Every structure is written in C-alpha cells, then in structure tokens.
C-alpha positions as CSV (number, residue, x, y, z in Angstrom):
1,M,0.0,0.0,0.0
2,V,1.3,3.5,-0.9
3,Y,0.9,6.1,1.9
4,K,0.5,9.8,1.7
5,Q,1.3,12.0,4.6
6,M,-1.3,14.5,5.7
7,L,-1.5,17.2,8.3
8,V,-4.8,17.6,10.2
9,R,-5.9,20.0,12.9
10,V,-8.2,18.7,15.6
11,P,-9.4,20.2,18.8
12,K,-7.1,19.6,21.8
13,N,-9.6,17.4,23.6
14,L,-9.9,15.1,20.5
15,A,-6.1,14.9,20.2
16,T,-5.9,13.9,23.9
17,R,-8.5,11.2,23.4
18,L,-6.6,9.9,20.3
19,E,-3.3,9.8,22.3
20,R,-5.1,7.8,25.0
21,A,-6.7,5.4,22.5
22,G,-3.4,4.8,20.8
23,K,-1.8,3.9,24.1
24,D,-4.7,1.7,25.2
25,L,-4.9,-0.1,21.9
26,H,-1.1,-0.3,21.3
27,Q,-1.7,1.3,17.9
28,S,-0.3,4.4,16.3
29,Q,-2.4,7.5,16.1
30,S,-2.0,7.4,12.4
31,H,-3.5,3.9,12.3
32,I,-6.5,4.9,14.4
33,V,-7.2,8.0,12.3
34,A,-6.9,5.9,9.1
35,E,-9.3,3.3,10.4
36,A,-11.7,6.1,11.5
37,I,-11.6,7.6,8.0
38,R,-12.1,4.2,6.4
39,F,-15.1,3.6,8.6
40,Y,-16.6,7.1,8.0
41,L,-16.2,6.7,4.2
42,A,-17.8,3.3,4.2
43,E,-20.7,4.6,6.2
44,R,-21.0,7.6,3.9
45,A,-21.1,5.3,0.9
46,D,-23.9,3.3,2.5
47,L,-25.8,6.5,3.2
48,D,-25.4,7.6,-0.4
49,I,-26.8,4.3,-1.6
50,A,-29.7,4.5,0.8
51,L,-30.5,8.0,-0.3
52,E,-30.3,7.0,-4.0
53,R,-32.7,4.2,-3.4
54,L,-35.1,6.4,-1.4
55,R,-35.2,8.8,-4.4
56,D,-36.0,6.0,-6.9
57,P,-39.5,6.6,-8.2
58,N,-39.8,2.9,-9.1
59,A,-38.9,1.7,-5.7
60,E,-41.3,-0.8,-4.1
61,W,-42.1,-0.1,-0.4
62,I,-43.4,-2.4,2.2
63,S,-45.0,-1.5,5.5
64,H,-43.4,-1.8,8.9
65,D,-45.9,-4.5,9.9
66,Q,-45.1,-6.5,6.8
67,V,-41.4,-6.4,7.6
68,K,-42.1,-7.6,11.1
69,R,-44.3,-10.5,9.8
70,E,-41.6,-11.5,7.4
71,L,-38.7,-11.3,9.9
72,L,-40.5,-12.7,12.9
73,G,-42.9,-15.1,11.2
74,D,-46.0,-13.5,12.9
C-alpha cells in the first residue's frame, strides 16, 4: 500500500483522546485515524446508496408491519 502523509488539525480534547486510545490499543495515532476515516467513508457510501434508493421513483415499499411479519414469522 502506498501512503501519503497528511496534516490535520483537531481540537485539543480530541487529540488527547486519540493519544489515550493509541496507548490503550497499542496502535499508532495514524493507524487509528486511518481506520476512523475508512469507517466514515464506508458509512457515507452506505448512506449515499440508501438516499439514492429512497429517491428512486420505481422503488417498491413495504410496511413496517409486513417487515415484522416476514422477519418474525408472525
């Protein structure tokens, strides 16, 4: 994997929490930040897909009760 160095500014309290997490997890702060960014971007991609599906005029919708029946077998 090719890495690119970046400089970020964060509030002091967040930097303190990051330092503590790095020590507790025995991970570098860079590793924790990279994982957090990966997680955020994956969640953001999921949100974009959900919003795209929500806007689809041909989408088929089912009621909450129908979902419960199908999942719980009631």
